[in-house]
N, C-alpha and C positions, 0 to 999 in steps of 0.2 A: 441476483443469486437465484439458484434453482430452489423451488419449493418442494421438490420431491423428497420424501423422508429417506433417511439412511437405512440400509438393510443390514441387520446384524444376525449372523447365524450362530445359534448356541451349539456348543460341542458337548456331547455326552461322552465322558472318558471312561472306557471299560465296558465290557459286555454285561456286567451285573448292575450297572447304573441305570436309573429310570429316567426316561425323557420327560415323563409327566412330573416327576419330582423336580427335575431341573427347571421346568417352566414355572413351577410354583415358586422356586427360589428366585427366579428372575422377574417375577411379577412386580415387585416394588420398583425395579429399574424401569420396567415397561411403563408403569404408571407415571414415573418421573419424566420420562422422555416424551410421552404422549405422542403428538403428531410429528415430532422431530425424527423419530426412528421407529422401525418396525422389526420385530423378531421373526425370522424365517423359521421353517420347520427345523427342529434339532437334527444334528447329524451325529451318529454314534461312531466312535472310532475305538480301536483296540491296539494293543502293542503290535499285533500281527500286521497292522495296516502300514507299518513303516516302509515296506517296499512297494506299496500300491499307489496308483494315481488317484488322489483324493479330490483333485480339482473339480471334476464333474459332479461329485457328491456335494461339495460345498456350494457350487453354483456361483452366480454373480452376486456377491455381497460386498459391503464396505468394510466390515470388521467381523471378528468372531468373538463370542462371549463365553466365559468359563465361570462357573459358580462353585467349583470345588478345587480351590487352589492347592490344597495339600497333595493332590494326586498329579499335579502338573509336571513336576520334574521328570517322571518316567516317560511322559509324552512330549517333552519339550522339543526334541528334534522333529517329531511328526508335525506338531503345531507350527513350529517355525517354518517348516517346508511348505506350508499352505500359502505363505507370502501375504498374509492379511494382518492388519493391526489387531492386537489382542486387547480385550477389555476384561479385567478380572473383577467380576461383579458379585459382591456379597449380598445376602438377602436384605440387609439393612442399609445398603448403599454407602458403605464407609470402609475405612481401612481395617483389615485384619492382618495380624502379623504373618499368617500363612502366605499372604500375598507377596511379602518380601522374598520368601523362598521361591515362589513361583516366578516372580519377575526376574530374579537373578538367573534362574535356570533358562528362562526364555531368552533373555538378552545375551546369555552366553552363546546361544545358537543364532544370534543376530535377528531375533524377532523384534518387532516394534510393539512395545507395551504402552498403552495410553494411560494417562493419569485417571484413576477412578477412586481416589481416596475419600471422596465426599460427594454428596449430590451435586454440588456446584462443579466439581471437577468432572463428573460424568457428563453433565450437560455441555461443559466447555469442550470436552473431547469430541462429542458428536458434532458440535458446531465447527470445530477445527477440521473434522473430516469433510463436512459440507463445503468449507472454504477450499480445501484441497481439491475437491471435485470441481468446484467452479474455476479454480486456477487451470486445471487440466483442459477445460473447455474454453479458455480465454485466449484472445488474440490481441496483441499490441501492434498498432499501425504506426510505422516509423518512416517519415519522409526526410531524406537526406540527399545531398549533392553527390556523394560517393558511396553508394550502398555497400560495396565490397569491403570498405573499411570497418564496417560494423558486424560483419558476418560471424566472426569468431565469438564475439560477445553474445550475439543472438543465440548461437548454438549452445553456449555455456548456460544461458538463461533457460533455454528449453530443456536441457538435460537435468538441471537442478530443480527448477520451479515448475516445469511442465507447461509454461506459457509459450504459445507460438508467437514469434516476432516476425511480422510481415514487413520487410524492409523494401521500400519503394523509392524510386527516383523522385525528388521533390518537384521535378517538372510535371509529373503526373497530377500533382495537386494544383499547380498553376494552370495547367490545361483545363482541369475540371472547373476551376474558378472562372476561366474565360467563357466556359459553356453555360454558366449560370446566368439566367436572365436578370437584367437590371430591375425589372418590375418586381420580381420575387424578393430581391435584396431590399428594395425600397419598402415593401410591405413588412419584411422582417425588422428593419430598422424602426419602423413606426411601432411595431409590437414591443421592441426593447424599450423605447421611450415611454410607452404607456405602462409597462409592467415590471421592467427590470432595471432601468437606468433612471436615477434620480436627477442627475445633472450632467451636462456636457460642457467641458471647459476647454476653449481654444482649439476645438476640433471641428472641421467642417462636415456637413452632411455628405458632401461628395466623397470625402475620405471614408466616412463610416459606411457608405453604401458599398464601397470596395471591401471593407472588412466583413460586411454582411454576406457578400458574395463568397468570400473565403470560408465563412462559417457554413454556408450551404454546401460548398465543395467538400469540406471536411465531413459534414453529416452524410453526404452521399457516399463517400468512400468508406466511412466507418460502417455504414449499413452494408455496402457491397462486400466488405471483408468480414462482416459480423464481429467487429472489433470493439473492445471495451476500454481501450486506452490509446492515446494519441500523443506522439512527439513529432515536432517539426523543426528542422534547421532553419532558423530565421535570418541569420546575419548575411551570409553571402548571397542566398537566393532572393532575399527580400530587402533587407536594410541597405545593403551595399548597391542594390539596383534601384534604390529610391521607390520601392513598392511598399504598399501598406503591409505591415507584419501581422501575423495571425494572433498575436498575444492577447489582444482584447477578447478574442473568441473563447479563450480557455475557461474563464470563470463561467461563461454562459453555457458551455458544454458540460462543465462539472455540475451545473444545476440540473442537467438532464441525465446524470449518472455516469458520464464519461470521465475517466481519469486522464489528466493532461499535465504535461510538463514543458518547460521552455528549453531552448538551446539544444534540442535533440540529445538530451542526456538520458541514454537508455537505462543506465544503472539506477538513476533517480526515478525514472518513470516506472520501472518494475518494482522498486521499493514502495512507491505510492500505490501501485495496483495491489500488492500483497496486503498492505495495511487497509486499503479500502475494502477488500473482500473479507478480511478477517474481522474488521470492526463494524463495517457498514457505513463508516463515516468518510466523507471526502476530506482531502488534505491538499497541501500545496508544496512547492519547492522554493528555495531561495538561496541566495548567497549568505554565507556566515562570515562575519567580520569580527576582529578584535580591535576596532578603531571607530572613528566617527562618533565620538562622545562629546564631552563638555568642551574640549578645546576646539573641536570642529564646529560645534554649534555657536560658540562665542566669538569666533574669528570675524573680523569685519567682512561685510558682503563683498565678494569678489577677491578677497585676500587669499594668498596661497595657503594650502594646508601643508605645513612644513613637516619634515621628519621628526622634529622635536615635539610638535603637537601630536603627531600620530603616536609617538612613544608614550607621551603622557596619557593619551586616551587608552592605549593598550594596558597601561598599568591600572587605569581606572577599571577596566573590564576585569582584570585579575582581582582587584580589591573587592568588588561586589559580586564576583562570580556570574557576570552577565556577558553573553555574546550579543552581537548586533546583527539583526536580520533586515535585509533590504534587497530589492531586486527591481531593476528597470524603473526607478523613481517611485516604486510603490512597495507595499508590504508583500508583494507577490500576487498571483492571481488567486485571491482568496475565495474559497467556496462559501456559500451562504452560512453554513454551520460554524464557520470560524470568524464571522464578521460581527461587529457591533451594530451595523446598520441592516436595514431590510433590503436595500437596493445598492447597486454600484454607481459610482461616477465613472465617466470616461474622460480622461485628461490627455493633453499633449505632454510628451516626455521632454519638457523644456530643459535645456542645458545638457541633455544627454543626446537625444536624437530628435531634433526639431522636425515636426511634421508627422511623427509617429504617435500612436495612441495606445494607452494602457488603461486597464481597469484599476480603480482606486477605491479602497475601503479601509476601515479601521479594524485591526485585529482585535478579537475578543480576548479579554484576560482569562487566564485559567491554565490548567495543566496542558502541556504539549510535550512531544518527544521529537528530538532531532534524530533522524535515523537514515541509514543507507546500507545497501549491500556492498560487500567487497566485490572487486572485479571478477572473482572466481565464483561468486554467489555461494560461497561456503560459510561466510560469516555475515551476520547482520548487526551492525553497530547501532546502539541505542543510547541516547543521552536524555533521560527524562528531566523535565524542568517545568517552568511556568512562565507565562507572559507576565513580567513584572512591571513593565511600563511601555507606553507607546509615545513616540516623539514625532510630531508633525510640524514641519517648517517648510512652507511653500518656497521660500527663497533658496533652499539648499539643493534644488534641482534633482540631481540623480538620487539624493538621499532625502527626498521630500517626506517620505514616511519610513520610519525605522521602528522596529520593536526590539525591546530588550528582553531576552530570554534568560532567566536565571537558572543555572545548572548547579549540580552538587559541587562541581569544581571546574572553573574555567581553565585552571592550570592543567587539569586532566585532559580537557578537550584539546588544548595546545599540544600536548604530548602524544595524543592518540588519534586525532582527526585524520580521516583518509581522503577528504575532498573539500573543495570550497562550496559545493552544492550539497544540500541535504534536503530530504523530504521532511516536512514539518507536519506532524499529525496531531490532532486533538487527543488528549488523554495520555495515559502511560501504558506500557506493555501489560497485557492481561493474560489470563490462562489460555484463552483461545489462540492468541498470537503465539505464545510460547510453545503450546502443543503443536500448532501448525508448523512452526519453524523447526523446532528441535526434534520432534518425533516423526513428522510426516514429510518434511522436506530435507531433513538431514542437515539443517543449517544451525550453526552455533550462534546464539545470541550473546553478544558482548555488551553488557549493560554497565554504563559508567555512572 
């Protein structure tokens, strides 16, 4: 994220108002924001300015500040016409009832009014603006076999979120991998073993050298496109051609600040990116199930998981309001901030895809949120919950590691879920995320 402070331009409303007095009123807010925001020189406007071009006078700023809310309604059309988010800042940095009148008048003119009802809300609003700025300068790199199939979704994401989606043919990634020297990959693998990987289970060094070459190729292309997020279509281009898949690289890239998702799921990737930028915390994605509970765990090794067993496990999920999370034999490509361990294991995905490798780690208990954008990027679904339990059974192959996430209502999830893939983020929605989504992106948060 950028370390540049946000620029806020104070507005002096009316020819008789004093800019010096205005800056005195804004001084507490300036002290509160410290290095996060700077006040520009005040700009004085009058009712007569309604028909003039005020943009050059306002200059390049991130928001405008007003410390005299009672006078706002008369100026609301002019202020809204500036096209900048508005911060109603009282001298004591809290809510004053006059702000309600000012906010209503501004929103009637389609202005964006940021929450400023407490010192915490003011700081969160500035952080949300910084996140919005970072989104506008972000690129997601997306490698797929048929780029044109994803073009409409990429355009919708750019229009709503401001993120540029660079869709490339997956063959470009494979060609870059072939250009990577084996020596560089061998050195990288040695570094992983020393610093990041605690154990390797049933995976050969020959395979992992190819994974390291993929990692180098991904890094090169991310740098070339100045991208902050990566999605790759793994099945047809890699798995079905018996080539090492890139999944084991994702956790390692997350450790370096890159947002990654499996299965070329663009909606999930962009959900993860928004949460990462808003919170500063890495996250993951996974399949969400309402099955694979007690009946599945207790069935004899190799026995069929019958429909009757699955129904019983579904009812168990409803009873304890837990959904089951698992992906590619693991808990997902967990970032370090969501792991109980300090390092990852790399394991073969036995029973699922023999010969393929996945990172393996234990999810850390605590609050999490299952979340995902709708395909139009106009809504953000959020299911706050907590990691209630972690189940690890090596003999269960595809479901070697599963975590139970307790929600307010599993029944509500059944009735409202929009996808089998969800981003899973540590923590719950906070003021920064809510302000970023609802005020600055025009996205409605549906929190269940």
